[in-house]
C-alpha positions in Angstrom: 11.0 202.3 64.9 7.7 201.4 63.0 7.9 198.0 61.4 5.8 195.7 59.3 4.0 192.7 60.8 3.8 194.0 64.4 0.7 195.4 66.1 0.3 199.2 65.5 2.8 199.3 62.6 2.2 202.1 60.2 5.0 201.9 57.7 8.4 200.2 57.1 11.3 202.4 58.1 13.9 199.7 57.5 14.2 195.9 57.6 12.1 194.3 60.3 14.7 192.3 62.4 13.7 189.8 65.0 16.3 188.3 67.4 16.0 184.6 68.3 18.0 184.7 71.5 18.3 181.0 72.6 16.3 178.3 70.9 16.6 174.7 71.9 20.3 175.2 72.7 21.6 174.3 76.2 23.7 176.6 78.3 26.8 174.6 77.5 26.6 175.4 73.8 27.5 179.1 74.1 28.8 181.1 77.1 26.4 184.1 76.3 23.3 182.0 75.8 20.5 183.6 77.8 18.6 181.0 79.8 17.5 182.4 83.2 15.0 185.3 83.6 17.8 187.7 84.6 19.9 186.7 81.6 16.9 187.1 79.2 16.2 190.5 80.6 19.7 191.7 80.2 19.9 190.2 76.7 16.6 191.9 75.6 17.9 195.3 76.6 21.2 194.7 74.7 19.6 193.5 71.5 17.1 196.3 71.4 20.0 198.8 71.7 21.7 196.9 68.8 18.7 197.3 66.6 16.3 194.4 67.1 12.6 195.1 66.5 11.2 192.0 68.2 12.3 189.0 70.2 11.7 185.2 69.9 12.5 183.3 73.1 12.3 179.7 74.3 11.3 179.7 77.9 13.4 177.3 79.9 13.1 175.0 83.0 15.7 174.9 85.7 17.9 172.5 83.6 17.9 174.8 80.6 15.4 172.8 78.6 12.6 174.3 76.6 9.3 174.6 78.6 5.7 175.7 78.0 4.4 175.6 81.5 2.8 178.9 82.8 5.6 179.6 85.4 8.4 179.3 82.9 6.7 181.4 80.3 5.5 184.1 82.8 9.0 184.4 84.3 10.7 184.8 81.0 8.2 187.3 79.6 8.0 189.4 82.7 11.8 189.7 82.9 12.1 190.7 79.2 9.3 193.2 79.4 10.7 194.8 82.5 14.0 195.3 80.7 12.7 196.2 77.3 9.2 197.7 77.6 7.2 197.8 74.4 9.3 195.2 72.7 7.1 192.6 70.9 8.0 189.2 72.3 7.1 185.7 70.9 7.7 182.2 72.1 7.9 178.8 70.6 5.3 176.0 70.8 7.5 173.3 69.3 6.4 169.7 69.6 9.8 168.7 70.9 8.8 170.3 74.2 5.8 167.9 74.5 4.8 165.6 71.6 1.2 165.5 72.9 -0.7 168.3 71.1 -3.4 168.2 73.9 -0.7 168.9 76.5 0.6 171.9 74.5 -2.9 173.3 74.2 -3.5 172.8 77.9 -0.3 174.7 78.7 -1.3 177.6 76.4 -4.7 177.8 78.0 -3.0 177.9 81.5 -0.6 180.7 80.6 -1.0 183.6 83.1 1.2 186.0 81.2 0.7 186.1 77.4 3.3 186.6 74.7 2.5 188.9 71.8 2.9 186.1 69.4 4.0 182.4 69.1 5.4 180.3 66.4 3.5 177.1 65.3 5.4 174.7 63.1 2.7 173.7 60.6 4.2 170.2 59.9 3.9 169.2 63.5 1.0 167.0 64.7 -1.7 169.1 66.3 -0.5 172.4 64.8 -4.1 173.5 64.0 -5.2 172.9 67.6 -2.2 174.7 69.0 -2.8 177.7 66.6 -6.5 177.8 67.5 -5.7 177.8 71.2 -3.3 180.8 70.7 -5.9 182.7 68.7 -8.5 182.0 71.4 -6.3 183.8 73.9 -5.5 186.7 71.6 -1.9 185.6 70.9 -0.7 186.2 67.3 0.2 183.1 65.3 3.4 182.8 63.2 3.0 179.9 60.8 6.4 178.1 60.5 6.9 176.5 57.1 10.2 174.6 56.8 10.0 173.0 53.4 7.9 173.5 50.2 5.6 170.6 51.2 4.5 172.5 54.3 3.0 175.3 52.2 0.0 173.6 50.8 -1.4 172.3 54.2 -1.0 175.8 55.6 -2.8 177.4 52.6 -5.6 174.9 53.0 -6.0 175.7 56.7 -9.1 177.6 57.8 -6.8 179.5 60.2 -4.5 180.7 57.4 -5.8 184.2 57.2 -5.8 184.6 61.0 -2.0 184.2 61.1 0.0 187.4 61.6 3.1 186.2 59.9 4.6 183.4 57.8 8.0 182.1 58.8 9.9 180.6 55.9 12.4 178.6 57.9 15.2 176.9 56.1 16.9 174.1 58.1 20.6 173.8 57.2 21.4 171.7 54.2 24.5 170.9 52.1 24.5 173.9 49.9 24.2 177.5 51.2 24.2 178.8 47.7 20.8 177.2 47.2 19.1 179.4 49.9 17.8 182.0 47.5 16.2 179.4 45.2 14.7 177.4 48.1 13.2 180.6 49.6 11.9 181.9 46.3 10.0 178.7 45.6 8.3 178.8 49.0 7.7 182.5 48.8 6.1 182.4 45.4 3.6 179.8 46.5 2.8 181.6 49.8 2.2 184.8 47.9 0.2 183.2 45.2 -2.1 181.6 47.8 -2.5 184.7 49.9 -2.2 187.4 47.3 0.6 188.8 49.4 -1.6 189.8 52.3 0.4 188.2 55.1 3.9 189.4 56.0 6.8 186.9 55.5 9.9 186.5 57.6 12.7 184.5 56.0 15.5 182.9 58.1 17.9 179.9 57.9 19.9 177.8 60.3 23.7 177.5 60.8 25.4 178.0 57.4 22.1 179.0 55.9 21.5 181.8 58.4 23.5 184.7 56.8 22.6 183.8 53.2 19.0 183.8 54.2 19.3 187.1 55.9 20.9 188.7 52.9 18.2 187.3 50.7 15.5 188.6 53.0 17.1 192.1 52.9 17.3 192.0 49.1 13.6 191.0 48.7 12.4 193.4 51.4 11.2 190.6 53.7 11.3 190.5 57.4 14.5 188.8 58.8 15.8 187.1 61.9 19.1 186.4 63.6 20.4 185.2 66.9 22.1 182.4 68.8 19.2 180.1 68.1 20.0 180.2 64.4 23.8 180.7 64.2 26.9 181.0 66.4 29.1 182.9 64.0 29.3 186.3 62.5 29.2 186.9 58.7 33.0 186.5 58.5 32.9 183.1 60.2 34.3 184.3 63.5 32.5 183.3 66.7 29.7 185.6 67.7 30.3 186.9 71.3 26.6 187.4 72.0 23.2 188.1 70.5 23.8 191.9 70.4 26.8 191.3 68.1 24.7 189.2 65.8 22.0 191.9 65.6 24.5 194.6 65.0 26.0 192.6 62.1 22.6 191.9 60.7 21.6 195.5 60.9 24.7 196.4 59.0 23.7 194.1 56.2 20.3 195.8 56.2 21.8 199.3 56.2 23.9 198.4 53.2 20.9 197.9 50.9 
């Protein structure tokens, strides 16, 4: 499947759908949450079969906590690529892993196996340094913008045009019906500032996840789903695993 926003993409055959397989969640939060290398490999194969175009993963330490160290990242990426060759794989660089930007940069520079891309939350301290370290290593940068106030600092960044993708990421709020309006405000400013040159992926968390996915499909944006973002299917029933979430999301896309 050729998709927008990935290296070598030539055209959009359908909605670009990324699967976010685990996030900051701990193993106790869901029985099918992939944490170990073996689990990540099996999950990657299943979500590709279900229709995922790319993967976003949080490498984990032995306790199931997010990690950026070279061993954790290499182990996760190697397992995924062995099980799903050719699948674009990205990782997080979130400041919750280590609040010291210099330490995060040092970890990136020490990576022995490189992801295809990595997300950088633009509101976090040191985001410019983290993004620059990724670009120096040839890793694509996804600019994570959580609220409207994040957009202007990113637009003013000298690294803006080097980013491969903008992530409009909507943390859960009190009103899922507001997802479209919130996304449209951010999207309008992003597109005004970049003249629409950079692909945009829209996603939301928890009760915002499925409304955000539907809105992304309506607008022809890239989309994302997985156990990092939501633990339930569109009908509110528990999601058995990531593949079920991808299948449900792909059905939303196919109904356009």
